[in-house]
Backbone and ligand atoms as CSV (ligand in chain L), in Angstrom:
chain,resi,resn,atom,element,x,y,z
A,1,MET,N,N,-19.908,-4.014,-3.577
A,1,MET,CA,C,-18.578,-4.622,-3.361
A,1,MET,C,C,-18.655,-5.679,-2.263
A,2,GLU,N,N,-18.071,-6.811,-2.543
A,2,GLU,CA,C,-17.997,-7.844,-1.504
A,2,GLU,C,C,-17.063,-7.351,-0.399
A,3,LYS,N,N,-17.464,-7.540,0.844
A,3,LYS,CA,C,-16.673,-6.901,1.899
A,3,LYS,C,C,-15.597,-7.827,2.465
A,4,THR,N,N,-14.925,-8.483,1.565
A,4,THR,CA,C,-13.777,-9.288,1.980
A,4,THR,C,C,-12.569,-8.872,1.156
A,5,ILE,N,N,-11.403,-9.207,1.695
A,5,ILE,CA,C,-10.164,-8.863,1.005
A,5,ILE,C,C,-9.229,-10.059,1.132
A,6,ARG,N,N,-8.404,-10.258,0.110
A,6,ARG,CA,C,-7.492,-11.414,0.163
A,6,ARG,C,C,-6.103,-10.933,0.595
A,7,LEU,N,N,-5.690,-11.422,1.749
A,7,LEU,CA,C,-4.412,-10.996,2.328
A,7,LEU,C,C,-3.446,-12.163,2.447
A,8,SER,N,N,-2.157,-11.840,2.361
A,8,SER,CA,C,-1.142,-12.863,2.649
A,8,SER,C,C,-0.715,-12.788,4.110
A,9,GLY,N,N,-1.000,-11.681,4.752
A,9,GLY,CA,C,-0.645,-11.578,6.168
A,9,GLY,C,C,-0.876,-10.193,6.725
A,10,ILE,N,N,-0.649,-10.079,8.031
A,10,ILE,CA,C,-0.785,-8.799,8.734
A,10,ILE,C,C,0.387,-8.679,9.700
A,11,ALA,N,N,1.002,-7.493,9.751
A,11,ALA,CA,C,1.938,-7.193,10.844
A,11,ALA,C,C,1.161,-6.274,11.786
A,12,TYR,N,N,0.943,-6.721,12.992
A,12,TYR,CA,C,0.005,-6.014,13.873
A,12,TYR,C,C,0.563,-4.706,14.419
A,13,GLU,N,N,1.849,-4.702,14.743
A,13,GLU,CA,C,2.487,-3.474,15.239
A,13,GLU,C,C,3.890,-3.427,14.649
A,14,SER,N,N,4.055,-2.587,13.640
A,14,SER,CA,C,5.329,-2.553,12.916
A,14,SER,C,C,5.927,-1.154,12.940
A,15,LEU,N,N,7.242,-1.099,13.067
A,15,LEU,CA,C,7.959,0.192,13.024
A,15,LEU,C,C,8.764,0.351,11.743
A,16,VAL,N,N,8.687,-0.619,10.843
A,16,VAL,CA,C,9.590,-0.613,9.682
A,16,VAL,C,C,8.888,-0.412,8.340
A,17,ASN,N,N,7.579,-0.175,8.353
A,17,ASN,CA,C,6.841,-0.029,7.095
A,17,ASN,C,C,6.213,1.362,6.974
A,18,GLY,N,N,6.986,2.373,7.355
A,18,GLY,CA,C,6.493,3.747,7.406
A,18,GLY,C,C,6.757,4.290,8.797
A,19,PRO,N,N,6.545,5.614,8.966
A,19,PRO,CA,C,6.868,6.230,10.265
A,19,PRO,C,C,5.878,5.851,11.366
A,20,GLY,N,N,6.392,5.750,12.583
A,20,GLY,CA,C,5.527,5.476,13.734
A,20,GLY,C,C,5.088,4.024,13.793
A,21,MET,N,N,4.259,3.747,14.767
A,21,MET,CA,C,3.755,2.380,14.946
A,21,MET,C,C,2.569,2.150,14.020
A,22,ARG,N,N,2.686,1.146,13.166
A,22,ARG,CA,C,1.682,0.958,12.120
A,22,ARG,C,C,1.190,-0.478,12.044
A,23,ARG,N,N,-0.046,-0.620,11.595
A,23,ARG,CA,C,-0.510,-1.952,11.199
A,23,ARG,C,C,-0.290,-2.107,9.700
A,24,VAL,N,N,0.223,-3.255,9.300
A,24,VAL,CA,C,0.545,-3.482,7.885
A,24,VAL,C,C,-0.304,-4.626,7.340
A,25,PHE,N,N,-1.011,-4.334,6.264
A,25,PHE,CA,C,-1.816,-5.355,5.589
A,25,PHE,C,C,-1.091,-5.755,4.313
A,26,PHE,N,N,-0.742,-7.025,4.216
A,26,PHE,CA,C,-0.035,-7.531,3.033
A,26,PHE,C,C,-1.052,-8.165,2.087
A,27,ALA,N,N,-1.240,-7.528,0.930
A,27,ALA,CA,C,-2.180,-8.050,-0.058
A,27,ALA,C,C,-1.680,-9.383,-0.611
A,28,GLN,N,N,-2.628,-10.239,-0.995
A,28,GLN,CA,C,-2.277,-11.459,-1.732
A,28,GLN,C,C,-2.573,-11.209,-3.206
A,29,GLY,N,N,-1.620,-11.528,-4.079
A,29,GLY,CA,C,-1.819,-11.342,-5.512
A,29,GLY,C,C,-0.932,-10.245,-6.057
A,30,CYS,N,N,-0.091,-10.597,-7.027
A,30,CYS,CA,C,0.775,-9.595,-7.660
A,30,CYS,C,C,1.141,-10.075,-9.054
A,31,LYS,N,N,1.115,-9.163,-10.024
A,31,LYS,CA,C,1.399,-9.511,-11.425
A,31,LYS,C,C,2.789,-9.077,-11.867
A,32,HIS,N,N,3.532,-8.386,-11.016
A,32,HIS,CA,C,4.742,-7.712,-11.496
A,32,HIS,C,C,5.940,-8.628,-11.713
A,33,ASN,N,N,6.002,-9.719,-10.950
A,33,ASN,CA,C,7.108,-10.672,-11.138
A,33,ASN,C,C,8.488,-10.034,-11.132
A,34,CYS,N,N,8.746,-9.152,-10.200
A,34,CYS,CA,C,10.064,-8.518,-10.118
A,34,CYS,C,C,11.113,-9.586,-9.803
A,35,GLU,N,N,12.202,-9.525,-10.538
A,35,GLU,CA,C,13.279,-10.465,-10.268
A,35,GLU,C,C,13.854,-10.190,-8.880
A,36,GLY,N,N,14.025,-11.242,-8.087
A,36,GLY,CA,C,14.577,-11.062,-6.745
A,36,GLY,C,C,13.538,-10.699,-5.704
A,37,CYS,N,N,12.246,-10.766,-6.070
A,37,CYS,CA,C,11.166,-10.478,-5.115
A,37,CYS,C,C,11.324,-11.340,-3.868
A,38,PHE,N,N,11.177,-10.702,-2.699
A,38,PHE,CA,C,11.305,-11.429,-1.434
A,38,PHE,C,C,10.004,-12.152,-1.052
A,39,ASN,N,N,8.933,-11.824,-1.757
A,39,ASN,CA,C,7.608,-12.306,-1.328
A,39,ASN,C,C,6.898,-13.104,-2.408
A,40,SER,N,N,7.602,-14.035,-3.070
A,40,SER,CA,C,6.979,-14.696,-4.213
A,40,SER,C,C,5.747,-15.524,-3.829
A,41,ASP,N,N,5.617,-15.890,-2.578
A,41,ASP,CA,C,4.401,-16.615,-2.169
A,41,ASP,C,C,3.170,-15.704,-2.118
A,42,THR,N,N,3.354,-14.409,-2.325
A,42,THR,CA,C,2.202,-13.497,-2.336
A,42,THR,C,C,1.687,-13.223,-3.749
A,43,HIS,N,N,2.250,-13.893,-4.778
A,43,HIS,CA,C,1.863,-13.565,-6.157
A,43,HIS,C,C,0.560,-14.215,-6.592
A,44,ASP,N,N,0.302,-15.418,-6.124
A,44,ASP,CA,C,-0.854,-16.207,-6.549
A,44,ASP,C,C,-2.160,-15.546,-6.066
A,45,PHE,N,N,-3.053,-15.261,-7.010
A,45,PHE,CA,C,-4.304,-14.570,-6.640
A,45,PHE,C,C,-5.285,-15.473,-5.901
A,46,THR,N,N,-4.997,-16.773,-5.851
A,46,THR,CA,C,-5.894,-17.665,-5.107
A,46,THR,C,C,-5.281,-18.068,-3.763
A,47,GLY,N,N,-4.087,-17.581,-3.480
A,47,GLY,CA,C,-3.438,-17.936,-2.209
A,47,GLY,C,C,-3.904,-17.061,-1.065
A,48,GLY,N,N,-3.193,-17.137,0.031
A,48,GLY,CA,C,-3.516,-16.298,1.181
A,48,GLY,C,C,-4.850,-16.645,1.800
A,49,GLU,N,N,-5.508,-15.659,2.338
A,49,GLU,CA,C,-6.748,-15.868,3.089
A,49,GLU,C,C,-7.713,-14.736,2.838
A,50,GLU,N,N,-9.006,-15.067,2.724
A,50,GLU,CA,C,-10.047,-14.036,2.650
A,50,GLU,C,C,-10.326,-13.524,4.054
A,51,ARG,N,N,-10.324,-12.223,4.215
A,51,ARG,CA,C,-10.618,-11.632,5.528
A,51,ARG,C,C,-11.758,-10.631,5.396
A,52,MET,N,N,-12.493,-10.451,6.490
A,52,MET,CA,C,-13.613,-9.508,6.489
A,52,MET,C,C,-13.089,-8.089,6.690
A,53,LEU,N,N,-13.414,-7.201,5.768
A,53,LEU,CA,C,-12.907,-5.826,5.845
A,53,LEU,C,C,-13.301,-5.128,7.147
A,54,ASP,N,N,-14.555,-5.228,7.513
A,54,ASP,CA,C,-15.012,-4.476,8.694
A,54,ASP,C,C,-14.345,-4.975,9.979
A,55,GLU,N,N,-14.057,-6.263,10.026
A,55,GLU,CA,C,-13.343,-6.788,11.213
A,55,GLU,C,C,-11.916,-6.261,11.267
A,56,LEU,N,N,-11.267,-6.217,10.112
A,56,LEU,CA,C,-9.884,-5.710,10.069
A,56,LEU,C,C,-9.850,-4.246,10.499
A,57,ILE,N,N,-10.830,-3.493,10.053
A,57,ILE,CA,C,-10.894,-2.062,10.391
A,57,ILE,C,C,-11.124,-1.896,11.887
A,58,LYS,N,N,-12.105,-2.611,12.415
A,58,LYS,CA,C,-12.438,-2.445,13.835
A,58,LYS,C,C,-11.252,-2.823,14.723
A,59,ASP,N,N,-10.636,-3.930,14.401
A,59,ASP,CA,C,-9.520,-4.391,15.222
A,59,ASP,C,C,-8.358,-3.387,15.203
A,60,THR,N,N,-8.163,-2.746,14.066
A,60,THR,CA,C,-7.106,-1.730,13.962
A,60,THR,C,C,-7.465,-0.497,14.795
A,61,LEU,N,N,-8.702,-0.043,14.651
A,61,LEU,CA,C,-9.121,1.171,15.364
A,61,LEU,C,C,-9.180,0.943,16.873
A,62,ASP,N,N,-9.310,-0.317,17.279
A,62,ASP,CA,C,-9.339,-0.632,18.714
A,62,ASP,C,C,-7.958,-0.548,19.360
A,63,ASN,N,N,-6.910,-0.429,18.555
A,63,ASN,CA,C,-5.554,-0.388,19.121
A,63,ASN,C,C,-5.078,1.069,19.211
A,64,PRO,N,N,-5.027,1.626,20.414
A,64,PRO,CA,C,-4.736,3.060,20.537
A,64,PRO,C,C,-3.284,3.429,20.253
A,65,ILE,N,N,-2.379,2.462,20.192
A,65,ILE,CA,C,-0.981,2.877,19.981
A,65,ILE,C,C,-0.605,3.012,18.500
A,66,LEU,N,N,-1.522,2.660,17.602
A,66,LEU,CA,C,-1.200,2.765,16.175
A,66,LEU,C,C,-1.389,4.203,15.691
A,67,SER,N,N,-0.399,4.700,14.905
A,67,SER,CA,C,-0.560,6.032,14.328
A,67,SER,C,C,-0.841,5.964,12.830
A,68,GLY,N,N,-0.731,4.782,12.271
A,68,GLY,CA,C,-0.992,4.671,10.842
A,68,GLY,C,C,-1.130,3.229,10.392
A,69,VAL,N,N,-1.480,3.091,9.104
A,69,VAL,CA,C,-1.545,1.763,8.497
A,69,VAL,C,C,-0.779,1.808,7.181
A,70,THR,N,N,-0.291,0.657,6.773
A,70,THR,CA,C,0.426,0.532,5.502
A,70,THR,C,C,-0.150,-0.643,4.726
A,71,PHE,N,N,-0.397,-0.419,3.438
A,71,PHE,CA,C,-0.847,-1.486,2.539
A,71,PHE,C,C,0.376,-1.944,1.752
A,72,SER,N,N,0.711,-3.204,1.889
A,72,SER,CA,C,1.887,-3.734,1.215
A,72,SER,C,C,1.484,-4.989,0.453
A,73,GLY,N,N,2.472,-5.765,-0.006
A,73,GLY,CA,C,2.031,-6.880,-0.848
A,73,GLY,C,C,3.006,-8.025,-0.900
A,74,GLY,N,N,2.668,-8.719,-2.069
A,74,GLY,CA,C,1.661,-8.576,-3.125
A,74,GLY,C,C,1.543,-7.144,-3.633
A,75,ASP,N,N,0.496,-6.874,-4.399
A,75,ASP,CA,C,0.235,-5.489,-4.795
A,75,ASP,C,C,-1.175,-5.084,-4.388
A,76,PRO,N,N,-1.276,-4.156,-3.430
A,76,PRO,CA,C,-2.600,-3.718,-2.975
A,76,PRO,C,C,-3.460,-3.160,-4.109
A,77,TRP,N,N,-2.820,-2.685,-5.182
A,77,TRP,CA,C,-3.593,-2.037,-6.244
A,77,TRP,C,C,-4.367,-3.023,-7.093
A,78,GLU,N,N,-4.136,-4.316,-6.903
A,78,GLU,CA,C,-4.972,-5.326,-7.573
A,78,GLU,C,C,-6.293,-5.532,-6.832
A,79,GLN,N,N,-6.412,-4.986,-5.637
A,79,GLN,CA,C,-7.686,-5.017,-4.892
A,79,GLN,C,C,-7.961,-3.600,-4.393
A,80,ALA,N,N,-7.814,-2.648,-5.306
A,80,ALA,CA,C,-7.826,-1.244,-4.896
A,80,ALA,C,C,-9.147,-0.822,-4.264
A,81,ASP,N,N,-10.276,-1.366,-4.753
A,81,ASP,CA,C,-11.565,-0.960,-4.167
A,81,ASP,C,C,-11.634,-1.354,-2.690
A,82,LYS,N,N,-11.060,-2.518,-2.360
A,82,LYS,CA,C,-11.077,-2.991,-0.964
A,82,LYS,C,C,-10.163,-2.133,-0.093
A,83,PHE,N,N,-8.984,-1.847,-0.614
A,83,PHE,CA,C,-8.048,-1.017,0.154
A,83,PHE,C,C,-8.550,0.424,0.257
A,84,ALA,N,N,-9.251,0.901,-0.765
A,84,ALA,CA,C,-9.813,2.261,-0.692
A,84,ALA,C,C,-10.878,2.328,0.408
A,85,TYR,N,N,-11.650,1.262,0.541
A,85,TYR,CA,C,-12.672,1.202,1.601
A,85,TYR,C,C,-11.992,1.274,2.973
A,86,MET,N,N,-10.903,0.531,3.133
A,86,MET,CA,C,-10.183,0.583,4.416
A,86,MET,C,C,-9.551,1.955,4.621
A,87,ALA,N,N,-8.947,2.500,3.567
A,87,ALA,CA,C,-8.271,3.801,3.693
A,87,ALA,C,C,-9.247,4.854,4.190
A,88,LYS,N,N,-10.462,4.844,3.665
A,88,LYS,CA,C,-11.439,5.855,4.066
A,88,LYS,C,C,-11.778,5.716,5.554
A,89,ALA,N,N,-11.988,4.476,5.984
A,89,ALA,CA,C,-12.325,4.253,7.401
A,89,ALA,C,C,-11.179,4.703,8.303
A,90,PHE,N,N,-9.955,4.463,7.885
A,90,PHE,CA,C,-8.805,4.847,8.722
A,90,PHE,C,C,-8.581,6.364,8.694
A,91,LYS,N,N,-8.724,6.968,7.528
A,91,LYS,CA,C,-8.546,8.428,7.452
A,91,LYS,C,C,-9.614,9.140,8.283
A,92,ASP,N,N,-10.832,8.617,8.251
A,92,ASP,CA,C,-11.917,9.228,9.049
A,92,ASP,C,C,-11.561,9.273,10.526
A,93,LYS,N,N,-10.722,8.346,10.973
A,93,LYS,CA,C,-10.335,8.298,12.395
A,93,LYS,C,C,-8.941,8.886,12.617
A,94,GLY,N,N,-8.413,9.553,11.624
A,94,GLY,CA,C,-7.164,10.303,11.813
A,94,GLY,C,C,-5.885,9.500,11.664
A,95,LEU,N,N,-5.980,8.272,11.151
A,95,LEU,CA,C,-4.746,7.501,10.941
A,95,LEU,C,C,-4.096,7.913,9.619
A,96,ASN,N,N,-2.775,7.805,9.585
A,96,ASN,CA,C,-1.984,8.089,8.396
A,96,ASN,C,C,-1.935,6.811,7.548
A,97,VAL,N,N,-2.126,6.951,6.226
A,97,VAL,CA,C,-2.231,5.758,5.372
A,97,VAL,C,C,-1.170,5.780,4.264
A,98,TRP,N,N,-0.367,4.726,4.230
A,98,TRP,CA,C,0.633,4.527,3.168
A,98,TRP,C,C,0.217,3.324,2.319
A,99,SER,N,N,0.553,3.378,1.031
A,99,SER,CA,C,0.404,2.184,0.205
A,99,SER,C,C,1.644,1.971,-0.653
A,100,TYR,N,N,2.052,0.741,-0.700
A,100,TYR,CA,C,3.086,0.314,-1.646
A,100,TYR,C,C,2.404,-0.171,-2.917
A,101,THR,N,N,3.144,-0.117,-4.034
A,101,THR,CA,C,2.652,-0.702,-5.275
A,101,THR,C,C,3.817,-0.923,-6.222
A,102,GLY,N,N,3.669,-1.899,-7.108
A,102,GLY,CA,C,4.664,-2.099,-8.163
A,102,GLY,C,C,4.424,-1.172,-9.346
A,103,TYR,N,N,3.243,-0.554,-9.416
A,103,TYR,CA,C,2.965,0.420,-10.482
A,103,TYR,C,C,3.646,1.738,-10.138
A,104,THR,N,N,3.887,2.573,-11.155
A,104,THR,CA,C,4.415,3.906,-10.865
A,104,THR,C,C,3.254,4.878,-10.629
A,105,TYR,N,N,3.559,5.943,-9.932
A,105,TYR,CA,C,2.566,7.000,-9.701
A,105,TYR,C,C,1.987,7.493,-11.038
A,106,GLU,N,N,2.874,7.717,-12.005
A,106,GLU,CA,C,2.412,8.233,-13.298
A,106,GLU,C,C,1.447,7.258,-13.974
A,107,TYR,N,N,1.748,5.960,-13.868
A,107,TYR,CA,C,0.869,4.955,-14.477
A,107,TYR,C,C,-0.495,4.969,-13.794
A,108,ILE,N,N,-0.472,5.094,-12.474
A,108,ILE,CA,C,-1.734,5.107,-11.726
A,108,ILE,C,C,-2.571,6.326,-12.122
A,109,ILE,N,N,-1.933,7.492,-12.201
A,109,ILE,CA,C,-2.676,8.703,-12.574
A,109,ILE,C,C,-3.256,8.554,-13.985
A,110,GLU,N,N,-2.478,7.999,-14.884
A,110,GLU,CA,C,-2.934,7.848,-16.262
A,110,GLU,C,C,-4.101,6.870,-16.391
A,111,HIS,N,N,-4.118,5.866,-15.522
A,111,HIS,CA,C,-5.109,4.792,-15.669
A,111,HIS,C,C,-6.133,4.754,-14.542
A,112,LYS,N,N,-6.193,5.790,-13.738
A,112,LYS,CA,C,-7.000,5.710,-12.505
A,112,LYS,C,C,-8.498,5.558,-12.778
A,113,ASP,N,N,-8.949,5.946,-13.958
A,113,ASP,CA,C,-10.378,5.791,-14.235
A,113,ASP,C,C,-10.700,4.471,-14.931
A,114,GLU,N,N,-9.660,3.669,-15.217
A,114,GLU,CA,C,-9.881,2.401,-15.917
A,114,GLU,C,C,-9.992,1.225,-14.972
A,115,TYR,N,N,-9.321,1.280,-13.839
A,115,TYR,CA,C,-9.285,0.131,-12.939
A,115,TYR,C,C,-10.129,0.401,-11.706
A,116,GLU,N,N,-10.852,-0.618,-11.297
A,116,GLU,CA,C,-11.773,-0.469,-10.185
A,116,GLU,C,C,-11.044,-0.001,-8.920
A,117,GLY,N,N,-11.514,1.068,-8.348
A,117,GLY,CA,C,-11.008,1.526,-7.062
A,117,GLY,C,C,-9.754,2.381,-7.123
A,118,TRP,N,N,-9.131,2.508,-8.295
A,118,TRP,CA,C,-7.855,3.246,-8.336
A,118,TRP,C,C,-8.044,4.721,-8.005
A,119,ASN,N,N,-9.096,5.317,-8.540
A,119,ASN,CA,C,-9.331,6.730,-8.260
A,119,ASN,C,C,-9.575,6.950,-6.762
A,120,ASP,N,N,-10.390,6.079,-6.179
A,120,ASP,CA,C,-10.674,6.211,-4.734
A,120,ASP,C,C,-9.415,5.974,-3.915
A,121,LEU,N,N,-8.611,5.023,-4.327
A,121,LEU,CA,C,-7.430,4.702,-3.517
A,121,LEU,C,C,-6.385,5.815,-3.604
A,122,ILE,N,N,-6.151,6.357,-4.793
A,122,ILE,CA,C,-5.124,7.417,-4.885
A,122,ILE,C,C,-5.590,8.662,-4.121
A,123,ASN,N,N,-6.900,8.864,-4.078
A,123,ASN,CA,C,-7.414,10.022,-3.333
A,123,ASN,C,C,-7.574,9.740,-1.844
A,124,GLY,N,N,-7.398,8.480,-1.448
A,124,GLY,CA,C,-7.653,8.112,-0.055
A,124,GLY,C,C,-6.410,7.888,0.792
A,125,ILE,N,N,-5.226,7.947,0.166
A,125,ILE,CA,C,-3.997,7.658,0.905
A,125,ILE,C,C,-3.139,8.913,1.059
A,126,ASP,N,N,-2.229,8.879,2.016
A,126,ASP,CA,C,-1.308,9.999,2.218
A,126,ASP,C,C,-0.023,9.820,1.422
A,127,VAL,N,N,0.458,8.593,1.389
A,127,VAL,CA,C,1.777,8.340,0.803
A,127,VAL,C,C,1.719,7.090,-0.081
A,128,LEU,N,N,2.360,7.188,-1.244
A,128,LEU,CA,C,2.506,6.045,-2.138
A,128,LEU,C,C,3.993,5.738,-2.279
A,129,VAL,N,N,4.377,4.503,-2.036
A,129,VAL,CA,C,5.737,4.067,-2.342
A,129,VAL,C,C,5.615,3.261,-3.627
A,130,ASP,N,N,6.194,3.786,-4.713
A,130,ASP,CA,C,5.846,3.235,-6.028
A,130,ASP,C,C,7.001,2.524,-6.726
A,131,GLY,N,N,6.634,1.747,-7.715
A,131,GLY,CA,C,7.604,1.131,-8.619
A,131,GLY,C,C,7.975,-0.290,-8.246
A,132,ARG,N,N,8.367,-1.028,-9.286
A,132,ARG,CA,C,8.770,-2.423,-9.090
A,132,ARG,C,C,10.099,-2.478,-8.346
A,133,PHE,N,N,10.320,-3.601,-7.698
A,133,PHE,CA,C,11.616,-3.836,-7.064
A,133,PHE,C,C,12.622,-4.180,-8.145
A,134,GLU,N,N,13.735,-3.443,-8.196
A,134,GLU,CA,C,14.774,-3.705,-9.201
A,134,GLU,C,C,16.049,-4.122,-8.478
A,135,GLU,N,N,16.327,-5.425,-8.631
A,135,GLU,CA,C,17.406,-6.050,-7.866
A,135,GLU,C,C,18.740,-5.310,-8.027
A,136,GLU,N,N,19.014,-4.862,-9.266
A,136,GLU,CA,C,20.308,-4.202,-9.521
A,136,GLU,C,C,20.343,-2.781,-8.937
A,137,LYS,N,N,19.203,-2.312,-8.486
A,137,LYS,CA,C,19.156,-0.970,-7.871
A,137,LYS,C,C,18.980,-1.051,-6.358
A,138,GLN,N,N,19.292,-2.226,-5.820
A,138,GLN,CA,C,19.293,-2.389,-4.369
A,138,GLN,C,C,20.500,-1.683,-3.777
A,139,GLN,N,N,20.355,-1.169,-2.568
A,139,GLN,CA,C,21.491,-0.519,-1.909
A,139,GLN,C,C,21.363,-0.752,-0.418
A,140,ASP,N,N,22.497,-0.739,0.280
A,140,ASP,CA,C,22.442,-0.874,1.730
A,140,ASP,C,C,21.828,0.371,2.340
A,141,GLY,N,N,21.122,0.180,3.419
A,141,GLY,CA,C,20.672,1.313,4.217
A,141,GLY,C,C,19.479,2.078,3.671
A,142,LEU,N,N,18.773,1.531,2.681
A,142,LEU,CA,C,17.586,2.229,2.177
A,142,LEU,C,C,16.468,2.131,3.215
A,143,LYS,N,N,15.800,3.267,3.422
A,143,LYS,CA,C,14.742,3.291,4.425
A,143,LYS,C,C,13.384,3.267,3.725
A,144,PHE,N,N,12.589,2.304,4.026
A,144,PHE,CA,C,11.217,2.139,3.539
A,144,PHE,C,C,11.123,1.747,2.069
A,145,ILE,N,N,12.243,1.654,1.351
A,145,ILE,CA,C,12.187,1.218,-0.047
A,145,ILE,C,C,13.168,0.065,-0.249
A,146,GLY,N,N,12.945,-0.727,-1.324
A,146,GLY,CA,C,13.806,-1.874,-1.581
A,146,GLY,C,C,14.882,-1.583,-2.604
A,147,SER,N,N,14.611,-0.657,-3.547
A,147,SER,CA,C,15.593,-0.306,-4.572
A,147,SER,C,C,15.441,1.187,-4.887
A,148,ILE,N,N,16.527,1.782,-5.383
A,148,ILE,CA,C,16.551,3.259,-5.437
A,148,ILE,C,C,15.625,3.872,-6.482
A,149,ASN,N,N,15.074,3.051,-7.385
A,149,ASN,CA,C,14.082,3.587,-8.321
A,149,ASN,C,C,12.748,3.880,-7.634
A,150,GLN,N,N,12.517,3.260,-6.465
A,150,GLN,CA,C,11.237,3.456,-5.789
A,150,GLN,C,C,11.228,4.806,-5.074
A,151,ARG,N,N,10.049,5.432,-5.062
A,151,ARG,CA,C,9.930,6.779,-4.493
A,151,ARG,C,C,8.886,6.794,-3.386
A,152,ILE,N,N,9.139,7.616,-2.379
A,152,ILE,CA,C,8.167,7.823,-1.298
A,152,ILE,C,C,7.456,9.135,-1.627
A,153,ILE,N,N,6.215,9.023,-2.072
A,153,ILE,CA,C,5.522,10.166,-2.687
A,153,ILE,C,C,4.439,10.728,-1.772
A,154,ASP,N,N,4.496,12.039,-1.580
A,154,ASP,CA,C,3.438,12.750,-0.861
A,154,ASP,C,C,2.261,12.891,-1.835
A,155,VAL,N,N,1.265,12.042,-1.668
A,155,VAL,CA,C,0.189,11.960,-2.667
A,155,VAL,C,C,-0.665,13.225,-2.687
A,156,LYS,N,N,-1.007,13.734,-1.522
A,156,LYS,CA,C,-1.893,14.921,-1.492
A,156,LYS,C,C,-1.223,16.107,-2.209
A,157,GLU,N,N,0.049,16.334,-1.926
A,157,GLU,CA,C,0.768,17.437,-2.579
A,157,GLU,C,C,0.945,17.167,-4.072
A,158,SER,N,N,1.213,15.934,-4.413
A,158,SER,CA,C,1.408,15.584,-5.831
A,158,SER,C,C,0.122,15.801,-6.622
A,159,LEU,N,N,-1.004,15.424,-6.024
A,159,LEU,CA,C,-2.286,15.628,-6.721
A,159,LEU,C,C,-2.584,17.120,-6.845
A,160,ARG,N,N,-2.277,17.851,-5.773
A,160,ARG,CA,C,-2.580,19.287,-5.761
A,160,ARG,C,C,-1.745,20.035,-6.807
A,161,LEU,N,N,-0.472,19.683,-6.899
A,161,LEU,CA,C,0.440,20.413,-7.790
A,161,LEU,C,C,0.566,19.769,-9.174
A,162,ASN,N,N,-0.051,18.587,-9.308
A,162,ASN,CA,C,0.004,17.877,-10.579
A,162,ASN,C,C,1.429,17.532,-11.015
A,163,GLU,N,N,2.265,17.220,-10.023
A,163,GLU,CA,C,3.610,16.703,-10.296
A,163,GLU,C,C,4.036,15.833,-9.110
A,164,VAL,N,N,5.045,15.001,-9.333
A,164,VAL,CA,C,5.447,14.071,-8.279
A,164,VAL,C,C,6.258,14.803,-7.211
A,165,ILE,N,N,5.746,14.782,-5.991
A,165,ILE,CA,C,6.458,15.396,-4.863
A,165,ILE,C,C,6.915,14.263,-3.946
A,166,THR,N,N,8.232,14.074,-3.853
A,166,THR,CA,C,8.733,12.995,-3.020
A,166,THR,C,C,9.051,13.519,-1.620
A,167,MET,N,N,9.189,12.578,-0.694
A,167,MET,CA,C,9.446,12.945,0.698
A,167,MET,C,C,10.820,12.432,1.110
A,168,ASN,N,N,11.510,13.196,1.941
A,168,ASN,CA,C,12.760,12.729,2.520
A,168,ASN,C,C,12.506,12.395,3.977
A,169,LEU,N,N,12.635,11.124,4.318
A,169,LEU,CA,C,12.325,10.722,5.698
A,169,LEU,C,C,13.571,10.201,6.371
L,1,LIG,S1,S,5.668,-5.766,-6.800
L,1,LIG,FE1,FE,6.462,-6.476,-4.818
L,1,LIG,S2,S,5.399,-8.432,-4.422
L,1,LIG,FE2,FE,5.118,-7.952,-6.588
L,1,LIG,S3,S,6.777,-9.070,-7.619
L,1,LIG,FE3,FE,7.494,-6.963,-7.257
L,1,LIG,S4,S,8.599,-7.046,-5.290
L,1,LIG,FE4,FE,7.323,-8.901,-5.452
């Protein structure tokens, strides 16, 4: 695997993309084309910037106030092998790992052996926030999600019980 990843940006210390102080990596590239997407400049797979994975990992681990990382987008699942590599490095050091995606949990489970890195990524994260953004399902005051169809899923419990276990935060 080439040890670079294409990102549209990084939030170095964020309190709004999951619990606690987190570093957020925004993937570049998304195929979902959700109507009303706030991040349409992240859709182009040739946009953004190539970054070195090991540098991103080291710089994150060097910051002692971070309790977790979040993969956002774009869609991180289009570069799942790269994000799985980061997830493993962060989990090894005790950080909590969330990933957003426009795919549903069920779709990922059904197709995890077909797409590069999907199996590693679903097994490497703590929480998946899933589903496309649906403009008509937007609501005021939603925490960590953009529309009410999206779910905050406890991945470890869901894999263990073989059903979707959502979290109330
Ligand atoms: S999945 Fe996210 S980045 Fe992609 S089109 Fe939908 S809202 Fe935009």
